[in-house]
N, C-alpha and C positions, 0 to 999 in steps of 0.2 A: 364364339371364335373357334376356328378349326384348330384341333389339337397340335398339328405339325407347325402351324403359324405361331400359336401360343408358346409352345415349349422352344421353338427356334428363337423366339424373342427373349425368353428367359436365358437361353444360352448367351445370346448377344449381350444381355445385361450383365452376366458373369464376367464377359470379356471387357466390358466398359469399366466395371469395378476393378478387374485385374490391372487394366491400363492405368486407372486413376491412383492406385496404390503401389504401382510397380517400382520395385527397389526400396520400398520402405519397410516392409515386413519380410523377415527371412524366409519363412515357410509358405509365403503367399502363392508360389508356383504350384506346390503340392496341393494346397487348399483349392486352387483354381482347377486343377486336374480332377480332384475329387468332385467338386461342384458340377463339372461338365458331365461326369458319369452319372451322378445323382439325378440331375435335370433330364438327361436322356432316359433314365430308367423310370422317372416319374412320368414322362410323357408317353412312353410305350404302355406303362401300366394304366394310366388314364384311358388311352386309346382302347386297351383291352376291356376295361370295366365299362366304359361309357358307350363307345361306338360299337364294340363286338359283344356287348352284354355277357362279358366274363369268359368268352370262348375265343381263342386266337390261335392260329397256326404260327409256326416258326417263320414262315414266309411273310405272313401279314405283319408280324412284329418287326421283321427286318425292313420290310417296305415302309412302315410308319417311322422307324428310326432313321432311315435314309431320307425320308421327306423332311423330318425334323432337321436333320443335318444339313440338307440342301438350303432350308430357309435360314439356318444359322450361318452357313457358308456365305451366302449372299449378303446377309447383314454384317457378317465379320469382314467380308471384303470392303464393304462401304465404311464400316467403323475405322478399319486400319487406312483406308484411302483419306478420310477426313482427319484422322490423327496425324498422318504424316503431312498433309497439305495445309490444314487449318490450325490444329491445336499445337503440334511439336514438330515443325519442319527440321529442327536441330537433330532429331532422332534419326534422320536419314544418314547423317555421318556415321552413326553407330551401326546402322543396318548395313551400310556399304562396307564397313570394315569386317563385320561379322560374316557376311556372305562373300567377301573377297570381290566386291564390285565397285572398287574405288574409281575405276576408269569409266564408269557408266554414268549416264545422265540420271538426274533425280527421277524423271518420269519412268525410265527403265527400271529403276530400283523399286519404286512404288508399285508398278505393275508386277514385277516379279514377286515381291513380298506379298502383296494382296492376293495374287493368284495362288501363292504357295498356301496362304491362310485358307482360301476356299477348298483347295484340294486336300488338305490336311483334315479340315472339318468334315469333308464328305467321306474320305477314306477311313478316317479314325472313327467317325460316326457309324460306318458300316460295320466295323469290327466290334465296337461296343454294343451296337444293335443285335449283332449275331449272338453274342454272349448273353445279353439281357433277355432277348426274345427266347433263346433256349430255355432259360429257367422259367419265364413267365408262360410259355406255351406248355411246358410240362405240367404246370399247375391247373391247366384247364380241365 
């Protein structure tokens, strides 16, 4: 399996676990953030070691990290879409209050939230990839 797909799916799995235990464990949000960074690190590291045979430039690392983040962003979009439409439609009320969207339709709120999840995944993934790739490329 392609490294970006594999680790994008791992990131999605961390999101599913986070959703499943949301609100039950006080430090879960911090664990979730650390897990996201660790999975992205492991994905870029595997790309460097297996695909690039131990040699990787900063740009190659960033490109792989963004590819992982794009896969994750797509599946995150789908995960939250299904969460809001099938698993927990009541969560929309909370999302509407949190984002100040009480006057908007459920469809609009779902699209806004899932689109923001996608953008956050890609933009956040870029910055984490930049830092991780800097250190991994230096070791080449």
